[in-house]
C-alpha positions as CSV (number, residue, x, y, z in Angstrom):
1,M,7.3,35.2,55.3
2,A,7.7,38.4,53.3
3,L,8.3,36.3,50.1
4,M,5.1,34.3,50.7
5,A,3.1,37.5,51.2
6,E,4.6,38.9,48.0
7,L,3.7,35.8,46.1
8,K,0.2,35.9,47.3
9,R,-0.1,39.6,46.5
10,R,1.1,39.0,43.0
11,K,-1.4,36.1,42.7
12,V,1.4,33.7,41.7
13,F,-0.3,30.8,43.6
14,K,-3.7,31.4,42.0
15,V,-2.2,31.6,38.5
16,G,-0.2,28.4,39.1
17,A,-3.2,26.5,40.3
18,A,-5.4,27.7,37.4
19,Y,-2.6,26.8,34.9
20,L,-2.3,23.3,36.3
21,V,-6.0,22.6,35.9
22,V,-6.2,24.0,32.4
23,A,-3.0,22.1,31.3
24,W,-4.2,18.8,32.8
25,L,-7.5,19.2,30.8
26,A,-5.6,20.0,27.6
27,V,-3.4,16.9,28.0
28,Q,-6.4,14.7,28.6
29,A,-8.1,16.0,25.5
30,A,-5.0,15.6,23.4
31,S,-4.5,12.0,24.6
32,I,-8.0,11.2,23.3
33,G,-8.1,13.3,20.2
34,F,-4.6,12.8,18.8
35,P,-5.0,9.0,18.3
36,A,-8.4,9.4,16.8
37,F,-6.8,11.4,14.0
38,D,-3.8,9.0,13.7
39,L,-1.4,11.7,14.7
40,S,2.1,10.7,15.6
41,P,2.8,9.8,19.3
42,R,5.5,12.6,19.2
43,M,2.7,15.1,18.9
44,L,1.3,14.0,22.2
45,R,4.7,14.0,23.9
46,L,5.2,17.6,22.6
47,C,1.9,18.6,24.0
48,I,2.8,17.3,27.4
49,L,6.2,18.9,27.3
50,F,4.8,22.3,26.4
51,A,2.2,22.0,29.1
52,A,5.0,21.3,31.6
53,L,7.3,24.1,30.4
54,G,4.5,26.6,30.4
55,L,4.2,26.4,34.2
56,P,7.4,28.4,35.0
57,L,6.6,30.8,32.2
58,A,3.1,31.4,33.6
59,L,4.6,31.9,37.1
60,A,7.2,34.4,35.8
61,L,4.5,36.4,34.0
62,A,2.4,36.4,37.2
63,W,5.4,37.8,39.1
64,V,6.2,40.6,36.8
65,I,2.7,41.6,35.5
66,D,0.1,43.2,37.7
67,I,-3.6,43.3,36.9
68,T,-5.1,46.8,37.6
69,P,-8.4,48.5,36.7
70,E,-6.5,50.1,33.9
71,G,-5.3,46.8,32.5
72,L,-2.1,44.7,32.5
73,R,1.1,46.5,33.5
74,L,4.6,45.7,34.8
75,D,4.6,45.7,38.6
76,P,6.6,48.8,39.7
77,A,8.6,46.6,42.1
78,T,10.0,44.5,39.3
79,R,10.3,47.2,36.6
80,G,13.8,47.1,35.3
81,N,14.5,43.7,36.9
82,K,13.6,40.9,34.4
83,R,16.0,38.4,35.8
84,F,13.2,36.0,37.0
85,T,11.5,36.1,33.6
86,G,14.8,35.6,31.9
87,V,15.6,32.5,34.0
88,A,12.1,31.0,33.2
89,L,12.6,31.6,29.5
90,L,16.0,30.1,29.6
91,M,14.6,27.0,31.3
92,V,12.1,26.6,28.5
93,V,14.7,27.0,25.7
94,L,17.1,24.6,27.3
95,A,14.3,22.0,27.8
96,L,13.2,22.2,24.2
97,G,16.7,22.0,23.0
98,W,17.3,18.9,25.1
99,Y,14.1,17.2,23.8
100,F,14.7,17.9,20.1
101,Q,18.4,16.9,20.4
102,G,17.2,13.5,21.5
103,Q,14.8,13.0,18.6
104,P,16.5,11.1,15.7
105,A,13.9,12.3,13.2
106,F,15.4,15.8,13.5
107,R,19.0,14.7,13.1
108,P,20.7,14.8,9.6
109,T,21.3,11.0,9.8
110,P,20.6,8.3,7.2
111,A,17.6,7.1,9.2
112,A,15.7,10.3,8.7
113,P,14.5,9.7,5.1
114,A,13.0,6.3,6.2
115,A,11.1,8.0,9.0
116,V,9.7,10.6,6.6
117,A,8.9,8.0,3.9
118,F,6.7,6.1,6.3
119,A,3.4,8.0,5.9
120,P,0.7,5.3,5.4
121,H,-2.9,6.1,4.7
122,P,-4.7,6.3,8.1
123,R,-7.1,3.5,7.0
124,S,-4.6,1.2,5.5
125,I,-4.4,-2.4,6.9
126,A,-2.4,-5.6,6.5
127,V,-3.9,-8.9,7.5
128,L,-1.2,-11.2,8.7
129,P,-1.5,-15.0,8.5
130,F,-3.1,-16.2,11.7
131,V,-0.9,-18.5,13.7
132,N,-2.0,-22.2,13.7
133,M,-2.2,-23.2,17.4
134,S,-3.6,-26.6,16.7
135,A,-1.7,-29.7,17.7
136,D,-1.7,-30.8,14.0
137,H,0.6,-28.6,11.9
138,A,-1.3,-29.8,8.8
139,Q,-4.0,-27.4,9.9
140,D,-2.0,-24.5,8.6
141,Y,-4.2,-24.5,5.5
142,F,-7.2,-23.5,7.7
143,S,-5.5,-20.7,9.7
144,D,-4.0,-19.3,6.5
145,G,-7.3,-19.6,4.7
146,L,-9.1,-17.7,7.5
147,S,-6.7,-14.8,7.2
148,D,-7.0,-14.8,3.4
149,E,-10.8,-14.7,3.6
150,L,-10.7,-11.8,6.1
151,L,-8.4,-10.0,3.7
152,N,-10.8,-10.5,0.8
153,M,-13.7,-9.3,2.9
154,L,-11.9,-6.1,4.0
155,G,-10.7,-5.5,0.4
156,Q,-14.3,-5.0,-0.7
157,I,-14.5,-1.7,1.2
158,P,-13.3,1.2,-1.0
159,Q,-12.6,3.3,2.1
160,L,-9.9,0.9,3.2
161,R,-6.5,0.2,1.7
162,V,-5.8,-3.5,2.1
163,T,-2.3,-4.9,1.4
164,A,-2.5,-7.9,-0.9
165,R,-2.1,-11.5,0.3
166,T,1.4,-12.2,-1.1
167,S,2.9,-9.2,0.7
168,S,1.1,-9.8,4.0
169,F,1.9,-13.5,3.9
170,S,5.6,-12.9,3.2
171,F,6.0,-12.4,7.0
172,K,4.6,-15.9,7.9
173,D,6.8,-17.7,10.4
174,K,9.0,-14.7,10.8
175,S,9.7,-12.9,14.1
176,A,9.3,-9.3,12.9
177,D,7.3,-7.1,15.2
178,V,4.3,-5.1,14.2
179,P,6.0,-1.7,13.6
180,T,8.6,-3.4,11.4
181,I,6.0,-5.2,9.3
182,A,3.8,-2.1,9.1
183,R,6.8,0.0,7.8
184,A,7.6,-2.7,5.2
185,L,4.0,-2.8,4.0
186,N,3.4,1.0,4.5
187,V,0.2,0.4,6.5
188,A,-1.2,2.2,9.6
189,T,-2.8,-0.9,11.2
190,V,-2.2,-4.6,11.4
191,L,-4.7,-7.4,12.0
192,E,-3.2,-10.6,13.5
193,G,-4.4,-13.6,15.5
194,S,-4.4,-17.3,16.0
195,V,-6.6,-20.3,15.3
196,R,-6.9,-23.5,17.3
197,K,-9.0,-26.2,15.5
198,S,-9.9,-29.4,17.3
199,G,-12.4,-31.6,15.7
200,S,-15.5,-29.5,15.1
201,T,-14.6,-26.7,17.5
202,L,-12.6,-23.6,17.0
203,R,-11.0,-21.0,19.1
204,I,-10.1,-17.9,17.2
205,T,-8.3,-14.9,18.6
206,A,-7.9,-11.6,16.7
207,R,-6.5,-8.2,17.5
208,L,-6.1,-5.0,15.6
209,V,-2.9,-3.1,16.3
210,R,-2.0,0.5,15.4
211,A,1.5,0.5,14.0
212,S,2.6,4.0,15.1
213,D,2.6,3.1,18.8
214,G,1.6,-0.5,19.1
215,L,-1.7,0.4,20.7
216,Q,-4.3,-2.4,20.6
217,L,-7.4,-0.9,19.0
218,W,-9.5,-4.0,19.4
219,S,-9.3,-7.7,20.3
220,A,-11.6,-10.6,20.8
221,I,-11.7,-14.4,21.4
222,Y,-14.2,-16.6,19.7
223,D,-15.1,-20.1,20.9
224,R,-17.4,-21.6,18.2
225,E,-18.3,-24.7,16.2
226,F,-16.7,-25.1,12.8
227,T,-20.0,-24.6,11.2
228,D,-20.0,-21.0,12.5
229,V,-16.8,-20.0,10.9
230,F,-18.5,-17.6,8.5
231,K,-20.2,-15.8,11.4
232,V,-16.9,-15.4,13.1
233,Q,-15.4,-13.9,9.9
234,D,-18.3,-11.5,9.7
235,E,-17.9,-10.4,13.3
236,I,-14.2,-9.8,13.0
237,A,-14.5,-7.8,9.8
238,S,-17.3,-5.7,11.3
239,A,-15.3,-5.1,14.4
240,V,-12.3,-4.0,12.4
241,V,-14.4,-1.6,10.3
242,D,-15.8,-0.1,13.5
243,A,-12.4,0.2,15.1
244,L,-11.1,2.1,12.0
245,K,-14.1,4.4,12.1
246,V,-15.2,3.5,8.6
247,K,-18.8,4.6,7.8
248,L,-20.2,2.1,5.3
249,L,-22.6,3.3,2.7
250,P,-26.1,1.7,2.7
251,A,-25.3,-0.4,-0.3
252,Q,-22.0,-1.7,1.2
253,R,-21.9,-5.0,3.0
254,V,-18.9,-6.8,4.5
255,T,-19.4,-10.4,3.7
256,N,-17.2,-13.3,2.6
257,P,-17.4,-13.6,-1.2
258,H,-16.4,-17.3,-0.9
259,R,-19.3,-18.3,1.3
260,T,-20.8,-21.7,1.0
261,T,-23.7,-23.6,2.6
262,D,-21.5,-26.5,3.5
263,S,-18.6,-26.1,6.0
264,R,-17.0,-29.3,4.6
265,A,-17.0,-27.8,1.1
266,Y,-15.3,-24.7,2.5
267,D,-12.7,-26.9,4.1
268,Q,-11.9,-28.5,0.8
269,F,-11.8,-25.1,-0.8
270,L,-9.1,-24.0,1.6
271,L,-7.2,-27.2,1.0
272,G,-7.3,-26.6,-2.7
273,K,-6.0,-23.0,-2.3
274,Q,-3.1,-24.3,-0.2
275,S,-2.2,-26.9,-2.8
276,A,-2.4,-24.4,-5.7
277,G,-0.1,-22.0,-3.7
278,R,2.7,-24.5,-4.0
279,A,2.9,-23.6,-7.7
280,T,4.0,-27.1,-8.7
281,A,2.5,-29.6,-11.2
282,E,1.7,-31.9,-8.3
283,G,0.2,-29.0,-6.3
284,Y,-2.1,-28.0,-9.2
285,R,-3.3,-31.6,-9.6
286,A,-4.1,-31.8,-5.9
287,A,-5.9,-28.5,-6.1
288,V,-8.0,-29.7,-9.0
289,Q,-9.1,-32.7,-6.9
290,A,-9.8,-30.6,-3.8
291,F,-11.9,-28.1,-5.7
292,R,-13.9,-30.9,-7.4
293,K,-14.6,-32.3,-3.9
294,A,-15.8,-28.9,-2.7
295,I,-18.2,-28.7,-5.8
296,A,-19.5,-32.2,-5.1
297,L,-20.4,-31.2,-1.6
298,D,-21.9,-27.9,-2.7
299,P,-22.8,-27.8,-6.4
300,G,-23.6,-24.1,-6.1
301,Y,-20.2,-23.1,-4.8
302,A,-19.2,-20.3,-7.3
303,A,-15.8,-19.6,-5.7
304,A,-14.8,-23.3,-6.0
305,Y,-15.6,-23.3,-9.7
306,A,-13.5,-20.1,-10.3
307,A,-10.6,-21.6,-8.4
308,L,-11.0,-24.9,-10.3
309,A,-10.8,-23.0,-13.6
310,V,-7.3,-21.5,-12.8
311,A,-6.0,-24.8,-11.4
312,E,-7.1,-26.7,-14.5
313,V,-5.2,-24.3,-16.7
314,Y,-1.9,-24.7,-14.7
315,S,-2.3,-28.4,-14.5
316,A,-2.7,-28.5,-18.3
317,D,1.0,-27.4,-18.5
318,S,2.0,-30.9,-17.3
319,A,-0.4,-32.7,-19.6
320,E,1.1,-35.7,-21.5
321,T,-0.4,-34.8,-24.9
322,E,-1.8,-31.8,-26.8
323,A,-5.2,-33.3,-26.6
324,D,-5.1,-33.6,-22.8
325,N,-3.8,-30.0,-22.7
326,A,-6.7,-28.8,-24.8
327,A,-9.3,-30.8,-22.8
328,A,-8.0,-29.2,-19.5
329,K,-8.3,-25.7,-20.9
330,Q,-11.8,-26.4,-22.2
331,R,-12.8,-27.7,-18.7
332,A,-11.3,-24.5,-17.2
333,L,-13.4,-22.3,-19.5
334,E,-16.5,-24.2,-18.6
335,A,-15.7,-23.9,-14.8
336,A,-15.3,-20.1,-15.2
337,D,-18.6,-19.8,-17.0
338,K,-20.3,-21.8,-14.3
339,A,-18.7,-19.5,-11.5
340,I,-20.1,-16.4,-13.2
341,A,-23.5,-18.0,-13.8
342,L,-23.8,-19.0,-10.1
343,D,-22.5,-15.6,-8.7
344,P,-22.4,-12.6,-11.1
345,N,-21.0,-10.5,-8.3
346,L,-18.0,-12.6,-7.6
347,A,-14.8,-11.1,-9.2
348,D,-12.9,-14.5,-9.2
349,G,-14.9,-15.9,-12.1
350,Y,-14.4,-12.8,-14.3
351,V,-10.7,-12.8,-13.6
352,A,-10.3,-16.4,-14.5
353,R,-12.3,-16.2,-17.7
354,G,-10.8,-12.8,-18.7
355,W,-7.3,-14.2,-18.3
356,M,-8.1,-17.3,-20.4
357,R,-9.9,-15.3,-23.1
358,S,-6.8,-13.1,-23.6
359,N,-4.3,-15.9,-23.4
360,F,-5.9,-18.9,-25.1
361,T,-9.0,-18.0,-27.1
362,W,-7.9,-14.5,-28.0
363,D,-11.3,-13.1,-27.5
364,W,-10.1,-9.6,-26.7
365,T,-13.5,-8.0,-26.5
366,G,-14.8,-10.6,-24.1
367,A,-11.6,-10.5,-22.0
368,R,-11.8,-6.7,-21.7
369,A,-15.5,-6.9,-20.6
370,D,-14.6,-9.6,-18.0
371,L,-11.6,-7.8,-16.5
372,Q,-13.4,-4.4,-16.4
373,R,-16.3,-6.1,-14.5
374,A,-13.8,-7.6,-12.1
375,L,-12.3,-4.2,-11.6
376,E,-15.8,-2.8,-10.8
377,I,-16.3,-5.5,-8.2
378,D,-12.8,-5.5,-6.6
379,P,-10.4,-2.7,-7.7
380,S,-8.2,-3.4,-4.7
381,D,-7.2,-6.9,-6.0
382,S,-3.6,-6.8,-7.3
383,K,-4.2,-9.8,-9.6
384,V,-7.1,-8.1,-11.3
385,Q,-5.0,-5.0,-11.9
386,R,-2.2,-7.1,-13.2
387,S,-4.4,-9.1,-15.6
388,Y,-6.0,-5.9,-16.9
389,G,-2.5,-4.4,-17.5
390,Q,-1.5,-7.5,-19.4
391,L,-4.6,-7.3,-21.6
392,L,-3.9,-3.6,-22.4
393,A,-0.3,-4.3,-23.2
394,S,-1.2,-7.2,-25.4
395,Q,-3.5,-5.0,-27.4
396,G,-0.8,-2.5,-28.0
397,R,-1.8,0.0,-25.3
398,L,1.5,-0.4,-23.6
399,A,1.5,2.9,-21.6
400,E,-1.9,2.1,-20.1
401,G,-0.8,-1.5,-19.4
402,I,2.2,-0.3,-17.5
403,A,0.1,2.1,-15.5
404,A,-2.2,-0.8,-14.5
405,V,0.7,-3.1,-13.6
406,R,2.1,-0.2,-11.4
407,K,-1.1,-0.3,-9.5
408,S,-0.7,-4.0,-9.0
409,V,2.8,-3.4,-7.6
410,A,1.5,-0.7,-5.2
411,L,-1.2,-3.1,-4.0
412,D,1.2,-6.0,-3.5
413,P,4.7,-4.5,-3.1
414,L,6.3,-7.7,-1.7
415,S,5.1,-10.0,-4.5
416,S,7.5,-11.0,-7.3
417,P,5.1,-11.5,-10.3
418,P,3.9,-7.8,-10.5
419,W,7.5,-6.6,-10.4
420,G,8.4,-9.2,-13.1
421,N,5.5,-8.1,-15.3
422,L,6.4,-4.4,-14.8
423,G,10.0,-5.1,-15.8
424,Y,9.0,-7.0,-18.9
425,Y,6.7,-4.3,-20.2
426,L,9.1,-1.5,-19.4
427,T,11.7,-3.5,-21.5
428,A,9.2,-3.6,-24.3
429,A,8.8,0.2,-24.0
430,G,12.5,0.7,-24.1
431,Q,12.8,2.0,-20.5
432,M,15.7,-0.2,-19.8
433,A,17.0,1.4,-16.6
434,E,13.7,1.2,-14.7
435,A,13.0,-2.2,-16.2
436,R,16.3,-3.5,-14.7
437,Q,15.3,-2.2,-11.3
438,A,11.9,-3.9,-11.5
439,L,13.4,-7.2,-12.6
440,V,16.1,-7.1,-9.9
441,R,13.4,-6.5,-7.3
442,A,11.4,-9.4,-8.6
443,L,14.4,-11.7,-8.2
444,Q,15.1,-10.3,-4.7
445,L,11.5,-11.3,-3.7
446,N,11.7,-14.7,-5.4
447,P,15.2,-15.8,-6.5
448,E,13.6,-18.9,-8.1
449,S,11.4,-17.0,-10.5
450,A,12.2,-18.4,-13.9
451,Y,10.2,-15.6,-15.6
452,A,12.0,-12.8,-13.9
453,Q,15.4,-14.5,-14.5
454,S,14.7,-15.0,-18.2
455,N,13.4,-11.5,-18.6
456,L,16.4,-10.0,-16.9
457,A,18.7,-12.1,-19.1
458,Q,16.7,-10.9,-22.1
459,L,17.4,-7.3,-21.1
460,E,21.2,-8.1,-20.9
461,L,21.0,-9.6,-24.3
462,L,19.2,-6.6,-25.8
463,E,21.8,-4.3,-24.3
464,G,24.7,-6.2,-25.8
465,H,25.8,-8.1,-22.8
466,A,25.5,-11.6,-24.3
467,D,28.0,-13.1,-21.8
468,K,26.0,-12.0,-18.8
469,A,22.8,-13.2,-20.5
470,L,24.3,-16.6,-21.1
471,A,25.4,-17.0,-17.5
472,M,21.9,-16.1,-16.3
473,F,20.2,-18.4,-18.8
474,R,22.4,-21.3,-17.6
475,K,20.8,-20.8,-14.1
476,S,17.2,-20.9,-15.4
477,D,14.8,-23.8,-15.1
478,D,14.5,-26.5,-17.7
479,G,13.1,-25.2,-21.0
480,F,14.0,-21.6,-20.3
481,R,17.6,-22.7,-19.9
482,E,17.9,-24.3,-23.4
483,F,15.9,-21.4,-24.9
484,G,18.2,-18.8,-23.5
485,I,21.4,-20.6,-24.3
486,A,20.3,-21.0,-28.0
487,L,19.8,-17.2,-28.1
488,A,22.9,-16.1,-26.3
489,E,25.3,-18.5,-28.0
490,H,24.0,-17.3,-31.4
491,T,24.7,-13.7,-30.4
492,L,28.2,-14.7,-29.3
493,G,28.9,-16.2,-32.7
494,H,28.7,-19.9,-31.6
495,P,26.3,-21.5,-34.1
496,R,27.1,-25.1,-33.1
497,Q,26.4,-24.5,-29.4
498,S,23.2,-22.5,-30.3
499,Q,21.9,-25.3,-32.5
500,Q,22.7,-27.9,-29.8
501,A,20.6,-26.0,-27.3
502,L,17.8,-25.5,-29.7
503,D,17.7,-29.2,-30.6
504,Q,17.4,-30.1,-26.9
505,L,14.6,-27.5,-26.5
506,I,12.6,-29.1,-29.4
507,A,13.2,-32.7,-28.3
508,N,12.3,-32.1,-24.6
509,Y,9.8,-29.2,-24.7
510,G,8.5,-28.9,-28.2
511,Q,4.9,-29.4,-27.1
512,D,4.9,-26.5,-24.6
513,Y,7.6,-24.1,-25.9
514,A,6.4,-23.5,-29.5
515,V,6.5,-19.7,-29.1
516,Q,10.0,-19.9,-27.6
517,I,11.3,-22.1,-30.4
518,A,9.8,-19.6,-32.9
519,E,11.6,-16.8,-31.1
520,V,15.0,-18.5,-31.4
521,H,14.5,-19.0,-35.1
522,A,13.5,-15.4,-35.6
523,W,16.5,-14.2,-33.5
524,R,18.8,-16.2,-35.7
525,G,17.2,-14.9,-38.9
526,D,15.5,-18.2,-40.0
527,K,12.0,-16.7,-40.8
528,E,10.6,-19.8,-42.5
529,Q,11.1,-21.9,-39.4
530,A,10.0,-19.1,-37.1
531,F,6.6,-18.8,-38.9
532,A,6.2,-22.6,-39.0
533,W,6.6,-22.7,-35.2
534,L,4.2,-19.8,-34.7
535,D,1.6,-21.7,-36.7
536,R,2.2,-24.7,-34.3
537,A,1.8,-22.3,-31.3
538,Y,-1.5,-21.1,-32.7
539,A,-2.8,-24.6,-33.2
540,G,-1.9,-25.4,-29.6
541,R,-3.4,-22.2,-28.2
542,D,0.0,-21.2,-26.7
543,G,-0.5,-18.4,-24.2
544,G,2.8,-16.9,-25.2
545,L,1.2,-15.5,-28.4
546,S,-0.8,-13.0,-26.4
547,D,2.3,-10.8,-26.2
548,I,3.3,-11.1,-29.9
549,K,3.0,-7.3,-30.5
550,L,5.6,-6.7,-27.7
551,D,7.9,-9.6,-28.4
552,L,11.4,-8.3,-29.0
553,Y,12.7,-11.6,-30.0
554,L,10.2,-11.7,-32.9
555,A,11.2,-8.2,-34.0
556,P,13.1,-9.4,-37.1
557,L,9.8,-10.7,-38.5
558,R,7.8,-7.5,-38.3
559,S,8.8,-6.3,-41.8
560,D,7.5,-9.5,-43.3
561,P,3.9,-9.3,-44.5
562,R,3.2,-12.7,-43.0
563,F,3.7,-11.2,-39.5
564,G,0.9,-8.7,-39.9
565,A,-1.4,-11.4,-41.3
566,F,-0.6,-13.6,-38.3
567,V,-1.3,-10.8,-35.8
568,R,-4.6,-10.1,-37.5
569,K,-5.4,-13.8,-37.2
570,L,-5.1,-13.5,-33.5
571,G,-7.7,-10.7,-33.6
572,L,-5.2,-7.9,-32.9
573,E,-4.8,-4.8,-34.9
């Protein structure tokens, strides 16, 4: 009883009760405020731990300190006896030591750098491909298309950092959890969902998840008619913006840039995008047909015209004659012009036309205007940054081109083409070590990339490793294989094998590989044949000529006055 009376006299119970009330309020405030500022969950755990450990310390101070009219002073009964306070402090130290000893981020282990490196922008987001829950697996094109359109919509908002499609879709049909995906893409939030399409009805579920702790920031289920698909997209995008606490400017609107007045046309548009994504001759031909059907259903569908332009160019690669190839490219230019005329605020049309102007018509001024306009509309598009980088490099502004391609890599880190382009331009700049890293990364992401394989083999050849280059060229696709073998065998001192490979290249791919044939002749010192094939490439509007100022295989021609004249004929300085 004497102890209880002493505890009351020293106000230990009152201090303890008051402390518990204040600590509870502090923890409640932290549990609300910390997530709002995207602070690590560890910060909240630390707050709770300190609140708990503060209790014995507060009780100890109440025991040894007395409140008098003269102020705070040590109680005479405890002066010289600080054992109670020492025990309390020891408890705090031991508890903190136990907590931090159990945290891997504070250990000097190999995992620590990865934890530190994961520091995404608080308003960064990846849109994962929505899962197709329909009975018909062929409906994948629609669920993928919905995700893609949401990604495009969110990408219009400068306040958000949206991971590009290729990187986000690299996790399709994989069992990785949200934290793993977020760490790979370096994003703070992930939007995922599912689609069930049955006839003209849709059920769409969506949820926004915070990567740091798996907390669901928002979710919704939509049961709608197919004709309402754009309204659903608007609602999902608006909800995500609200959940991320993004304040839109008065001039900013979150809307689908690929909107159409006909849901059937939209369906054909999504089918065309899926076919084009196969990146095969058959796929591009199917895409052309789908985009044409979309345009027939909605003649004012600007996005379908822009997509048709790109599909026409790629389908031209498999044209049977040079006349067919030229006709397809002309149709592509007309489609891009139509897309821009129908919707001057759609980036797709400018990207398609700017790309064609720099690769086939060599209208450098027009290409620059188109791609700069595309950048104004959608600077977060990896393909826009990459196309702009290619244009700058082609014009001899290599350092600026590399900087733009680096932005493309940052926007789409799990996509092979940006890494391949970066490696190619770094090679042209003589930065071989970094070029090798970029090309190896491109091949890791897509082991079947003929361009990355060829460019890495080129690097080996330039660095004097002709044997390695030959082995790599032998694994390349048709055309690239014969081209590379002709180069490497010549470097190894095997003229007969080199000529045999060149003959096969000319016989089988002479129509489409004029630039490569010129490169082989230049590499072997046959300038007359090299210039003859460059003239054929010019007549056929060969896209490979756009990089003539960077082409290291053509370097032996640079001292010849004809080379300068040819470069000027292309409209380059």
